N, C-alpha and C positions, 0 to 999 in steps of 0.2 A: 751336399758336396758337389754333385753333378751340376746343379744350377749355378753354384759359385764358379766352378771351373769353366762352364760355358760362358758366363758373363765376362770372365777375365780374358779368355782366349778366342772366343767366337766359334769354338768347335762344339757341335751338339753333344749333350751329355750321353745320349743313347749310342753315339759312335764310340765314345770313350769307354762306356760300359761294355760295348760289343768287343772292343779290342781286349779288354780285361778278360771277358769270357773266352774269346778265341785263344788268347795266349796262355792263360793259367786256370781256366775253368773257374773264374772269379776267385782266384787266390788259393784254390785247393790243390793245385799241381804246379808248384813253383820250382821244382827240381830238387834234387837231393845231393848235389855235389858241392864241395867246398871250392869256391871259384878260384882262389889262389892256386890250389893244388891242380885243378883242372887246366888252368891256363899254363902253368909251368910244365905240365905233362905234354900238352899240345905244342908248346913252344919248342920242346926238346924232341918231339916225335918226327920232325922233318917236314911233313906236308904243311904248307902255309905257315912255316915257322916264324917268319917275320911278322905276319899278321898277329899271331897269338902272342908273340913277344911284346908287341905294342899293347895288346889288351892286358897282358900280365902287369906291365908297368902302370897302365891306367888303373887297374884294380888296386895295386899297392898304394897309389896316390889317393884313392878313395879312403882307404884305411888311415893313411897319414892325416887326411883332413878331418877325420873323426865323424864322417857321415854315417858310419855303421861300425859294428864290431866284427872281428874275424869270425865269431860264432854265428853271426847273422848273415854273413856274406855267402849265402847258399843260392845255387842256380842250376842251370842245365849243364850237361857234360861239355857243351861248347861255350859256356861262360855267360849265357843270357840270364839276367838276374831279376829277382823281385816279382811283384805283382804284374808288371807289364813287360818283363823280359828285355831289359836294356842290356846291351853289351857295355863293358866298362867305358869305352871311348864315347858311346852315345850318352852314357850317364854324364860325363863331363860336359858334353855339348848341350844337353837338353833337360837334364833333371832340375827340378825346382823345389824350393822349400816352401810349399804352399801353406803350411801351418804356421810358419814364422818362428819355429823353435831353434833355428840356427843349424839344422841338419837337413840334408836332402835324403830322406829315408824312403826309398821305394820298396823296402823289404817288409816293414811293419806299419808304415803310415799310409793308409789308403788315400787320404787327401793328397799327400805328396806324390804318390804313384799316379793317380788320375790326373793331377795337374801336370806332371811330367809328360805323360802321353799326349795331352792336349797341346802342350808347348812344342812337342816334337812335330805334330801335324801342322800347327800354325806356322812354325818357322820353316817348314818344308813346303809352304805355299798354300795352305788351306784358305779358301775364300769364304768368309762368313756369309751366311744367308743363301748359299747355293747348295742344293742337295748333292749327294754323291751320284745320284741317278734315280731312275724310277722305271717301272714297267709301262710299256706302251703297246699299242696295236699298230703294227706296221707291215701288213702282209705285202709280199712282192718287192719291197725295197731291200737293196743289198745291205747286209750288216757289215759295213766297211768302217773300221775304227779310225782310218786315216781321214775320213770325210767328216768335217765339223760344220755345224750350222747352229744358229741361235735357236732357242726354243720357238720363237716366232717363225723362223725358217722351216723348222720341222713341222710345225702346225700347218704351215702353208703347203707342205708337201703331202699332207693328208695323214700325218701321224697323230694318233689320239692317245691320251693318257688313260691307262686302265683305272677305273673308278671315277673318271671325270674330273681329276684334279687339274690345276692350272697348267697351261702350256704356253706361257707368254714370258717375254723378257729377253734380254740380250745375252744371257749366259750361253756359252758355247757347249755343245754336246755332240757325241757321236752315237750312231745307232749300232748296237751290238746284239748279236744273236748267238749267245755262247753255246747253245745246244742245237743250233740249226733252226730252220724255219719252223719246225714243229714244237720247239720249246719257247720259253719266255723271250720276248723282244724287250730290249732295254735301251734307254738313252743314258749315257754315262758322261759325266762332266770332268773337268780338271781335278775335282776333289777325289774322284775315283783313283786317279793316278797318284795323288798325294798319299792315299792309304797304301798304295803299292811301295812307297818309300819305306814303309814299316816292314813290309815283306813283299818282294817283287814277284808276286804271282797274281794273275787275274782271279784265280779261285779264292785266294785269301781276301782280296779286296771285296769280292762279291759276298763272301761269307760275312765280313765285317759290316758291309752296307746293309745286307738283307736282315741279318740278325738285329742290327740297330733299328731298322724299321719295325721288326716284330716286337722288340722291347718297347717301342713307343706305342704299339697297339695295332699296327697294320697286320693284314692277313698274309697268307701264303701267296706265291705267284699264282696267277690265274690259270696258267697252262701247266700241266704236269711235266716234270722234267723227263725227257726220254732216257731210256737206259743207255749209259755210256755217252760219249760225245757223238751226237747225231745218230744214235743207235749203234755205234761202233764199239767193238771190244778193243782192249789194249793191243791185241795181236793185229787187228784190222788197222789201227793207227800206225803201228810199226810198218805194216805192209805199204801203206800209203807213203810214208816217208822214204822207204826203200825204193819204191817205184819212181817217186819224184827225184830222188838223187840220181837214179839211172837216166832220167830225162834231162839231166844237166843242172838241176837246181842244187845249190850248195847249202844243204840243210844241216850238215855236220853229222854227229853221231845219231843213230836211230835209237830213240828212247820212248817212242809212243806218246810223247807230249807235243801236241800241235801248237807250237808257239807262233810268234808273229812271222818268222821266216816261212814256216810251213803254211800258214794261212795265206801269205802273199803268193806262194807257189800254187796253192789250191785255187786261189782267185784267178791267176793267170790261166791255168788249165781249164777251169770252168768256162772262161771266155772262149778258149779255143774249141771247147766241146759244144759251144752254143748253149751252155747252161747259165742260170742266173749267177753272176760273179759275186757270191756272198763271202767267199773265203772260208766258209764253214763246211768242212767235209761231212758227208753222210754216206749211207750205204749206196745210194744211187751214184754218187761220185766215184766211190771205190769200184763199183761194177763197170762204170764207163772207163775208168783208168785201166782196169784189167783187159778190156777189149782193145786198148791201144788207140 
């Protein structure tokens, strides 16, 4: 099935398998809520009522088309359905009848579900033949996601792939150090961002990409992951956001999640402090921030 899906859509089977694992633990945790009831409740609850009203109508259209039965339309409390957790509107846009039986069944047909996830990624911009990313050795270079170079360009800058794999070609990639200098260094491509169209979180895309590599037979990251982000606790990250807001950076609510706005502010302050402008906060940056 994965080979056939990959052949049709150009998305590696291990990536689709990884999405399946991350979304529903390979179909064992697909949710326990009747989607029509869940969508009707959320549409009436007030918060994001228009969004859930659209999803409710989309779910009713799925039943009207005969793709599944009311008894099978089970999903999460928020309406994500089936093996790969499509919202009803995503189902209409991306679900496929991979088996050719006349129904797009992401609830009981694994081929339909896997084909639908692959179609989702391909139509959101997946580039066949390009990896999501890979681990590299890049000490001293700033992990700036806004800076993109070809694989050849990164190789020319001294970056080396862990394990000695190929580092050539024109595909564009960014250097990312998600756990700071002491953690794994990664080159990530546009396909990493395509995975984020499924769930807009760096941690999700990294989980999908790395688990896919492990499914295919690769090993763990060569560097151990430091505790927390850059060795920081959640309270430390909240403190960093609070102090950056006080310095005039508009980071919004303090939530302890160092997203792109926070990383841009960290990068700016690292430059002012004479530190390497990686954009990745760690304990040394927090201590320097405390000193003012």
